SELUMLUM-435350 format. One record per residue: residue in three letters; x negated, z negated, y negated of N, C-alpha, C in turn. Coordinates in steps of 0.2 Angstrom, whole numbers, plus 5000, padded with zeros to 4 digits. Each point is the difference from the previous one (the first is absolute). Example, Ala and Ser with C-alpha at 12.3 -4.5 7.8 and 13.67 -1.06 7.14 Angstrom:
<nodes>
ALA493449615028500450004994499650004994SER500250044995499649994994500449974995
</nodes>
This chain:
<nodes>
MET465542184533500750024997499750034993ASN500350054998499850034993500649974995THR499849964996500449984994500050034994THR499850065000499850054993500950024998HIS500049984995500850014997499850064993ILE500350055001500050064996500649984994ASN499849994993500649994996500350084997HIS500550015004500450074998500150024993GLY500049964996500150004993499450034997HIS499549965001499350034997499850075003MET500350015006499850075003500450044995ARG500650005000500450054996499750014993GLU499649944997499850024993499450035001TYR499649995006499350045000500250085001PHE500550025004500350065000500150034994GLY500449954997500250034993499650034994TRP499449945000499350024996499850055002VAL499750025007499850065002500350074997GLY500849995003500450064998500150014993ASN499949944996500150004992499250034998CYS499450015004499550014997499950085003ILE500350025004500150075003500350034994PHE500649984998500450044995499749994993ILE499649954999499950014993499350054999PHE499650005006499450045000500350085000ALA500550025004500350055000500250034994GLN500349964995500350014993499350004996LEU499749975001499450004995499650075001PHE499950025007499650065001500550064997GLN500749995000500450064996500049994994ILE499949954997499850004991499450034999VAL499549995003499350014999500050085001HIS500350025005500150085001500250034995THR500849974999500350034994499550024993PHE499849945000499550004993499450065001LYS499750005004499550065001500450075001ILE500550005001500250085002500550014995LYS500349944996500450004993500650055001LYS500250005007500750035001500449955006THR500750024997500549975005500650025003GLU499950084999500750045001500249985007ASP499449985005500349995007500449935001LEU499949974995500549935002500550024996SER500549965002500850004997500149944997TYR500550014995500349944996500349965005GLY500550045003500449955005499549965005LEU499650025002499549955004499749954995GLU499650024994499949924997500549964997ILE500650034999500449964997500349955007LEU500150035005500349975005499449935003TRP499450035000499549965002499949944994ILE500250004994500049944996500649965001ILE500650045001500549945003500049985005GLY499750025006499949975007499349944998ASN499750014996499449964998500549934996VAL500350024996500449934997500349985004MET500550045004500249955006499649965004TYR499450035002499749955006499549964996THR499950004993499749954997500649944999THR500550024998500549945000500149965006PHE499950055005500149965007499649955002GLY499450024997499449965001500049934997ILE500450014994500149934996500549975004LEU500550025002500649975003499749985007ASP499650045003499849965007499449965000LYS499849984994499349964998499550045005SER499950065000499650045002499450034995MET499349964999499550024996499950065001ALA499950025007499750075002500550064997MET500749975003500550054997500150014992PHE499949964997500250004993499350024996LEU499349995003499550024996499950075002GLY500050015004499850085004500550044997ASN500749995001500450044996500050004992PHE499849944998500050014992499450054998ILE499449995004499550054998500250065002THR500350025005500250085000500550024996LEU500449964998500550014995499650024992ILE499549965000499650034993499650065002CYS499750015006499750085003500650044999SER500649995002500550065000500150014992ILE500049964995500350004994499450044997ILE499449995002499450044997500150085003GLN500349995006500150095003500450034995LEU500749964999500550044998499750024992ILE499749954997499650024993499550055002GLN499750015004499550065001500550085001LYS500449965003500750075002500250034994ILE500349954996500150024992499750054997TYR499249955000499650034995499750075003TYR499750005007499850075001500350055000ASP500850005001500650045002500050034993LYS500049964994500250024992499350045000LYS499549984999499350024999500050085002ASN499950005007500150075004500650044999LYS500649984998500550034997499950044993ASN499549964995499950044994499450035001LYS499650025006499550025000500250085004SER500350005004500350065003500650024998GLY500449984996500650014996500650015004TYR500049975006500550005005500249925001ASP500749985002500249955002499850005008VAL499849925001499749985006500849965003ILE500150015005500649985002500049965007ASN500149955000500049955006500749955000
</nodes>
């Protein structure tokens, strides 16, 4: 008789950590890519702002749900999202000054 017991609470946390790592690395790749090409006109302010709001909501949910994976992962992606928004503002302004036209997103 098999008496193996799977703790589903821990299993959810493992999936949370793996998902968080994927999202964090995706954002880090975008941050590095943006730094290299020094352009952000293909990113919209709407995306960046909604991404930040969503991360604040999920970070808060992680606190309320007492889920370290949910909290920490979304807190890190929140920081990455803020960095991306700062890049968007900086490079749009810098590129506008170079080209003389307004970048609209």
